[in-house]
C-alpha positions in Angstrom: -26.2 -1.5 14.3 -28.3 0.6 16.7 -28.9 4.0 15.1 -31.2 5.3 17.7 -28.6 6.2 20.3 -26.8 9.5 20.0 -23.1 9.4 19.2 -22.4 11.6 22.3 -23.7 9.0 24.8 -21.2 8.8 27.7 -20.3 5.5 29.3 -19.0 5.0 32.8 -15.6 3.4 33.4 -17.3 0.3 34.9 -19.6 0.0 31.9 -16.8 0.3 29.4 -14.8 -2.3 31.4 -17.8 -4.7 31.3 -18.4 -4.2 27.5 -14.8 -4.4 26.5 -13.9 -7.4 28.7 -11.1 -5.7 30.5 -10.6 -4.7 34.1 -11.2 -1.3 35.5 -7.6 -1.4 36.6 -6.5 -1.7 33.0 -8.6 1.3 32.0 -7.1 3.3 34.9 -3.6 2.3 33.7 -4.4 3.5 30.1 -5.6 6.7 31.6 -2.6 7.2 33.7 -0.1 6.8 30.9 -2.2 9.0 28.6 -3.1 6.2 26.1 -6.9 6.5 26.5 -8.3 9.2 28.8 -12.1 9.5 29.4 -12.8 13.0 28.4 -16.4 13.4 29.6 -18.2 13.6 33.0 -21.4 12.0 34.2 -24.2 14.0 35.9 -22.7 13.0 39.2 -19.3 14.3 38.2 -17.5 11.0 37.6 -15.2 10.6 34.6 -16.8 8.9 31.6 -16.0 7.8 28.0 -17.3 9.9 25.1 -17.7 8.4 21.6 -14.3 9.4 20.5 -12.7 7.9 23.6 -14.4 4.6 22.9 -13.3 4.6 19.3 -9.7 5.1 20.4 -10.0 2.4 23.1 -11.3 -0.1 20.5 -8.1 0.4 18.5 -5.9 0.1 21.5 -7.5 -3.2 22.6 -7.4 -4.6 19.1 -3.7 -3.9 18.8 -3.1 -5.2 22.3 -4.7 -8.5 21.4 -2.5 -8.7 18.3 0.5 -8.6 20.6 1.7 -5.0 20.2 3.4 -3.2 23.1 1.8 -0.1 24.6 4.4 2.3 23.3 4.0 0.9 19.7 0.2 1.2 20.1 0.5 4.8 21.1 2.5 5.5 17.9 -0.2 3.8 15.8 -3.2 5.5 17.2 -1.6 8.9 17.2 -0.2 8.5 13.6 -0.9 12.0 12.1 -0.6 10.5 8.6 -3.8 8.4 8.9 -7.5 9.1 9.6 -10.0 6.8 11.3 -10.8 4.9 8.1 -7.2 4.4 7.2 -6.4 3.1 10.7 -9.4 0.7 10.5 -8.3 -0.6 7.2 -4.8 -1.2 8.5 -6.1 -2.9 11.6 -8.4 -5.0 9.5 -5.4 -6.2 7.4 -3.5 -7.2 10.5 -6.5 -9.1 11.9 -7.0 -10.9 8.6 -3.4 -11.9 8.6 -3.7 -13.3 12.2 -6.9 -15.1 11.1 -5.1 -16.7 8.2 -2.1 -17.7 10.3 -4.5 -19.3 12.8 -6.4 -21.1 10.0 -3.1 -22.4 8.6 -2.2 -23.9 12.0 -5.6 -25.4 12.5 -5.4 -27.0 9.0 -2.0 -28.4 9.9 -3.2 -29.8 13.2 -6.3 -31.3 11.5 -4.0 -33.1 9.0 -2.0 -34.6 11.9 -5.1 -35.7 13.7 -6.3 -37.5 10.6 -3.0 -39.1 10.2 -2.9 -40.3 13.8 -6.4 -41.6 13.5 -5.2 -43.8 10.7 -2.2 -45.0 12.7 0.5 -42.8 11.2 2.9 -40.5 13.0 3.9 -37.2 11.4 7.6 -36.4 11.2 9.3 -33.7 13.3 9.6 -31.6 10.1 5.9 -31.8 9.4 5.0 -30.9 13.0 7.1 -27.8 12.9 5.7 -26.8 9.5 2.4 -26.1 11.2 4.1 -23.0 12.7 6.2 -22.1 9.7 5.9 -19.9 6.6 5.4 -22.8 4.2 1.9 -23.8 5.3 1.0 -20.2 5.9 1.8 -19.2 2.3 -0.3 -22.2 1.1 -3.3 -20.9 2.9 -2.8 -17.3 1.7 -2.1 -14.1 3.6 -2.1 -10.3 3.2 1.0 -8.2 3.1 3.8 -10.6 4.0 2.6 -13.1 1.4 2.2 -10.7 -1.5 5.0 -8.2 -1.0 8.1 -10.4 -1.3 11.5 -9.7 -2.7 11.5 -10.0 -6.5 15.0 -11.5 -7.2 15.5 -9.9 -10.6 14.8 -6.4 -9.2 16.8 -7.2 -6.1 19.8 -8.1 -8.3 19.7 -4.6 -9.9 19.5 -3.0 -6.5 22.3 -5.0 -4.9 24.5 -4.5 -8.0 24.0 -0.8 -7.7 25.2 -0.9 -4.1 28.6 -1.8 -5.4 31.2 -2.9 -2.9 29.3 -1.2 0.0 29.7 -3.2 3.2 27.5 -1.0 5.5 24.1 -0.2 4.2 21.3 1.9 5.6 17.8 0.9 4.4 15.5 3.9 4.7 11.7 3.3 4.9 12.6 -0.3 5.2 9.1 -1.7 5.8 9.2 -5.4 6.5 12.7 -5.8 5.2 12.2 -6.8 1.6 15.3 -6.3 -0.6 17.7 -6.0 2.3 21.0 -7.7 1.2 21.9 -10.6 3.5 25.7 -10.4 2.8 26.2 -6.9 4.1 25.8 -5.1 7.4 22.4 -3.5 7.2 20.7 -0.9 9.5 17.1 -0.3 8.9 15.0 2.9 9.4 11.2 2.6 9.5 8.7 5.1 11.1 5.7 2.7 11.1 5.2 0.4 14.1 3.0 -1.8 12.0 5.8 -2.5 9.5 8.5 -2.8 12.2 6.3 -5.5 13.9 6.2 -7.5 10.7 9.9 -7.7 10.2 11.0 -11.3 10.4 13.2 -12.8 13.1 16.8 -12.2 12.3 16.2 -9.1 10.2 18.5 -6.1 10.4 18.2 -3.9 13.5 15.5 -1.3 12.9 15.4 2.3 14.1 12.1 4.2 14.5 12.7 7.4 12.5 11.7 9.4 9.4 13.7 9.8 6.2 13.8 13.6 6.5 15.7 13.5 9.8 18.0 10.5 9.9 19.6 10.1 13.4 23.1 9.4 12.0 26.3 11.3 11.5 27.5 12.5 8.1 28.9 9.7 5.9 28.1 7.0 8.5 27.4 4.3 5.8 28.9 3.1 2.6 25.5 3.2 1.0 21.9 4.1 1.7 19.0 2.4 -0.1 15.2 3.0 -0.3 12.8 0.7 -2.0 9.2 1.6 -3.0 8.9 4.0 -0.1 9.7 7.6 -1.0 6.1 8.2 -2.2 5.1 7.8 1.4 7.5 10.4 2.7 6.2 13.9 3.5 9.1 15.5 1.8 10.8 13.1 -0.7 13.5 15.6 -1.8 14.5 16.3 1.8 14.6 12.6 2.6 16.9 11.9 -0.4 19.2 14.7 0.6 19.4 13.2 4.1 20.3 9.8 2.5 23.1 11.6 0.5 24.3 13.2 3.7 24.7 10.0 5.7 26.0 7.7 2.9 28.6 7.8 0.1 26.4 5.9 -2.3 22.6 6.2 -2.7 20.3 3.7 -4.4 16.5 4.4 -4.7 13.8 2.3 -6.3 10.9 4.5 -7.2 8.4 5.7 -9.8 8.5 8.3 -12.6 5.3 10.4 -12.7 6.8 13.3 -14.7 7.0 11.8 -18.2 4.3 13.1 -20.6 1.4 10.5 -20.8 2.7 8.6 -17.7 -0.8 7.8 -16.5 -1.6 5.9 -19.7 1.5 3.6 -19.5 -0.5 1.1 -17.4 -3.9 -0.2 -18.4 -5.1 -0.2 -14.8 -4.6 3.5 -14.3 -5.6 4.4 -17.9 -8.9 2.5 -18.1 -10.0 1.7 -14.5 -8.3 3.9 -11.9 -7.6 7.4 -13.2 -7.7 8.6 -9.5 -4.2 7.3 -9.2 -3.1 10.5 -11.0 -4.4 12.6 -8.1 -2.3 10.8 -5.6 0.9 12.1 -7.2 -0.2 15.7 -7.7 2.8 17.9 -6.7 5.1 14.8 -6.8 8.7 15.9 -7.6 9.9 15.4 -11.1 12.4 12.8 -11.9 14.9 15.6 -12.5 14.2 16.9 -9.0 14.7 13.5 -7.5 18.0 12.7 -9.3 19.3 16.2 -8.5 18.6 15.7 -4.8 21.1 12.8 -4.7 23.3 14.0 -7.6 22.7 10.9 -9.6 21.0 9.3 -12.6 17.8 7.4 -13.3 17.7 3.9 -14.9 14.5 2.2 -16.1 13.5 -1.0 -14.4 11.3 -3.5 -16.3 8.7 -5.5 -14.5 8.8 -9.3 -15.2 5.4 -10.8 -16.1 5.7 -13.2 -13.1 7.0 -10.6 -10.6 7.0 -12.0 -7.1 6.7 -8.6 -5.4 3.0 -7.7 -5.4 3.4 -3.9 -5.8 0.8 -1.9 -7.7 2.0 -2.6 -11.2 3.3 -6.1 -10.6 0.3 -8.0 -12.1 0.2 -6.1 -15.4 -0.1 -9.4 -17.3 -2.2 -11.1 -14.6 -5.2 -8.9 -14.3 -7.3 -11.4 -12.3 -5.0 -10.7 -9.4 -6.5 -7.2 -8.9 -9.8 -8.8 -8.1 -8.3 -10.4 -5.0 -8.9 -8.5 -1.8 -5.6 -9.6 -0.1 -3.6 -8.4 -3.2 -5.2 -5.0 -3.1 -4.8 -4.6 0.7 -1.0 -5.0 0.4 -0.8 -1.9 -1.8 -1.4 1.5 -0.3 -2.8 2.9 -3.6 -6.1 1.2 -3.1 -6.6 2.6 0.4 -5.6 6.1 -0.7 -8.0 6.3 -3.6 -10.9 5.4 -1.3 -13.5 2.6 -1.3 -15.8 4.1 -3.9 -13.0 4.3 -6.6 -11.7 0.9 -5.6 -15.1 -0.8 -5.9 -15.9 0.8 -9.2 -12.5 -0.1 -10.7 -12.7 -3.7 -9.5 -16.3 -4.1 -10.7 -15.5 -2.7 -14.2 -12.4 -4.9 -14.5 -14.3 -8.0 -13.4 -16.9 -7.3 -16.1 -14.3 -6.7 -18.8 -12.4 -9.9 -17.9 -15.7 -11.8 -18.1 -16.7 -10.3 -21.4 -13.3 -10.6 -23.0 -13.0 -6.9 -23.5 -9.8 -6.7 -21.4 -8.1 -9.4 -23.4 -9.1 -7.8 -26.7 -8.0 -4.3 -25.6 -4.7 -5.5 -24.2 -3.8 -8.4 -26.5 -0.3 -7.1 -27.2 0.7 -7.7 -23.5 0.5 -11.5 -23.8 3.7 -11.6 -25.9 5.7 -9.5 -23.4 8.0 -11.1 -20.8 8.6 -7.7 -19.1 7.0 -4.3 -19.2 8.3 -0.7 -18.8 5.7 1.0 -16.6 7.7 3.8 -15.1 9.7 2.2 -12.4 13.1 3.7 -12.0 16.4 3.0 -10.1 18.1 6.2 -9.0 21.8 5.8 -8.4 24.4 8.2 -7.1 
């Protein structure tokens, strides 16, 4: 990295096009639609790109090469809930995912080439598997591979939906836990998450929980799974869910019980910064009051398929894996310094046997109560 150049160095449109490998026409188009506008001027009075413009253009081009549309890219780079570091981490995760998908396909093609060299022909099923999820999951991925529906938790959620035929999934993300036997409408403000919803998933509306674009009592039920901690105003969002649906089901976390930070060994011994993320978080009483319902504890099975923050409570080695951590927003929010310290300390304690000694009672448990709650109204 060249440190000698000043960060305010201005680049002409032609030079930016040359460096970025795009046409001047493309840059003019981005300027014309307000996506990336050169904000500086050269000595001769021509428009030029300042450091901040280049930073924005870099993100735009990366998302474009990932296949995102220009309107979705505009939402991503203008996201007020993220800073530059958070956006770079998000972009890195998507690029790693694309890399792993490509590696999976390359590995599959290599196997077929080896088979053909030996005189064998692969079956149609094997040829299609190169492009499918099965091989991809064998290679390993980021979010889609670690954040899957846990059937035992899904059963609780779907049971709580009762006989609802029309269901609104608020903060739907990539579509985990959406029931397949009901008419589902999804709401998700993040273009990144919407882009990762699988083919055939429920139709998804770009909107926030606090202002749902639906009439009163439009749905039999509204559900929200592991999402309200991302909402700017959880109580307002829950009230909106109650407004548009006759039944409300919310899977969330209780951070109001005394000693809640000590329930989980990871936050107790390695990542106390987690507590700071929930400062000002509404109490469980406030959350249940917002929907006029009740809270039920949800135990986490030791082999939980959904890789949310607490899921690996009996599998501590999982937290050493980069792709596992990248699929959980907690690690990004506490910052790289806290993350690296926690991971290094955990790795040392696993190697020395200290973790096993300090948490020996966990081995006998099939499920753990770590503060997850199902709110039902």
